[in-house]
C-alpha positions, 0 to 999 in steps of 0.5 A: 591367493592374492587380489588378482586370482580371487578377483578373475575367479569372482567375475568368472562365477558371476559370467558362469551363472549369468550367461546361462540365462541370456544364452536361453532367452535369445533364442526362446523369444524368437521361438515364442513368437514362432509358437504364437504365429503358428497358433494364429494360423491353426486357430480357424482351422479344422484341427483345434487340437492342433491349435491347442497345443500351439497355444499351450506351447506358447504359454508354457514356454512364456513362463519358462521365458519369464524365470529365465529373463529374471535370474538373467536380469538379477545375475547381469546387475551383480555382475556390473557391480563387480567393474567398480568393486573389483576392477576399477581401474577397468573403468577408469581406463576404457569407461568411456568405451564400455559404459555407453554400450553396457548402458545401451544394453541395460536400456534395451533389457529394461525398456523392450524386454521387460516392458513387454514381457509383461503383455506377453505374460498377463495380456492374452484375452485383455489386448488385441492379437495384434498388440499381443504379437507386437509385444512377442516380436518387441520381447524377442528383439530386446533380447537380441539387441541386448546380446548385440551390444554386450558382444560388441563391448566383449568383441572390442576387448578382444580385438580393439579398433576405433579408439585413441588414447588421451592422457592414458585413457581410452576415448572413441574415435569411431563408433562404427569402428568400435562396435563393428570391430573385426571379430565382432560378426563372428563372435555375435553369429557364434553367440546366436547359433550357440542360443539356438542349440541351447534353446533347441536341446531345452525345448527336445529334453523337457519335452521328451521328459513330459512324454516319458511322464505321460503329460503334455500330450498336446504341445510336448509332441510339437515342440520337441519336433521344433527343438529337433529341427532347429538343432538339426539346422543350427548345428551345421551352421555353427561349425561353419561359423566357428570355422570362420571364427577360428580364422579371425582368431588366428589372425588377430589372436594367435596366442589363443590358438596356440593355446587351444592346440597345445602348440609350443614351437611355431611349425607348418603342418602343425599336428591336431591334438587329441588328447595331451596335458599342456605344461606351462612350466616346462613349456611342453605337452605330455601323453600326446595323442595326435593326428598328423597335419590335421591342426594346420589343415582345420585352422589354416585350410592348408595342410601345411600352413603355419601356426605360431607357437606360444614360445613366441609370446613369452609372458604374452600367452594365456595359461594353455591347460584350461583352454585346451580342455575346454576348447575339446569339451566345447567341440565334444559337446558340439559333435554329440549334439550333431549326432543326437539332432541328426538321428533324433530328427530322422527317427522322429520323422520316420515315426511319422511324428509320433512320439509314442513310437519313439524308443524310450532310450532315445527319449532318455537320451534328449531328456539327459541333454536337455543342458547340453548347451549350457556345457558347450556355451560355458566351455566356450565362453572359457576359452574366449575369456581366459584365451585373452590373458593376460589382458583385459583389453587385448594387447592394450590393458593388462588385467593385473594393472586394473585390479582392485586393491581391496583385501584378498580375504574380503574377496575371497568371503563374497566369492565363497558367498556368491558361489553358495548363492548361485549353486543354490539358484541353479539347483532351484531354477532347475527343479522349477522347470521340472516341476513345470514340466511334470505339471503343465496342465497345473501351470496352465490352468493357474494362468487360466484362473489368473486371467479370468480373475478365479482364486487361484487355489480353485484352478490347480486341481490336476482333473481340471483342464486348463481351457476350462480352469475359469 
């Protein structure tokens, strides 16, 4: 493999690993704020158990947020290095646009998220409730603002606007047009809802695991209810947002839509392919299973709507095979999320919000779908990024024109090291979450001991109540 393919593989490995963590932290920041508000509202009420449950949820999931944020920052920095090591021509050509947007994101992440996260983690009981609540808000706002800048840059690379070319270099003509380019509103909404769904199933899955293990009785039922409710409301919104995003993509990147649907020849009333194997060499599909006219109806809202085929974009369209299957994985997981969240919410409500009345098979289903949001997010991201090829800035700058001149062997060696490290970190992250979920009292007892100045070892006894650890 040459430097181009290896560099693309390396960046794909980095972005695949990195996107897992912001996808959780964006929504989790706002959920932490919600948990904190619920605790403040119930702490003076007639039900102290409810108040303690919300406080336990806030403290436990703040630890999860901190772990997730740390891995997101580390992987993000590594990814940014690759603009220089693997894609030097990209920054030479469009650095005047990409550089400031990346800079704004870094400033946002470090000044808002990292700064106020310290207060969230160590400020309980040391600062006023107003200051602590403000810190929770700024962390949540910072995660969303960081996503805003990154999606603005990525959207501009998909649908560039507001630029001018001077001596082969791209300069900003209008920052408003650069940031709020034609696809930005759709992509930003899509990402926020994807984060909400990923986080909702993470909350539901870990809470279900705690119920199955017989731990976290104070907080798990409440967190599960929040997760299921969020998922049940977010998935229909994501379907609506995805439809609007598809219409926008059909207008600005028709070859991407053609690859998603496996359409080779321009046609009206195009069928929806439930299954096929696109063959780029023969420019046809094998083993088609299709529903007549449904693709045109979904994509254009007209049963006889026209969809341009890949043959109209000879040499200017992405490889259809990975996009075709990645899109169906994303949609398939989304439909499973819809069925699970709606059925689960209805059964939980019917059980009077009592986890003991839920079928264990349902709890195992929730636990099994803990990281389903990751699968859908990564599949959707592959559709977006591979679908832009062969351009790195759609229609303007080809990927092959900005790749590094480093030897392929060097890129391949670092790719192997990256993948090995990332697999180890993913395994460590999941194992730590499992440990925390199975021993929440110990996790909370350690935090209470740290706040009270008690030696940590004295707080880790499994029989010591978290609230009395000091």
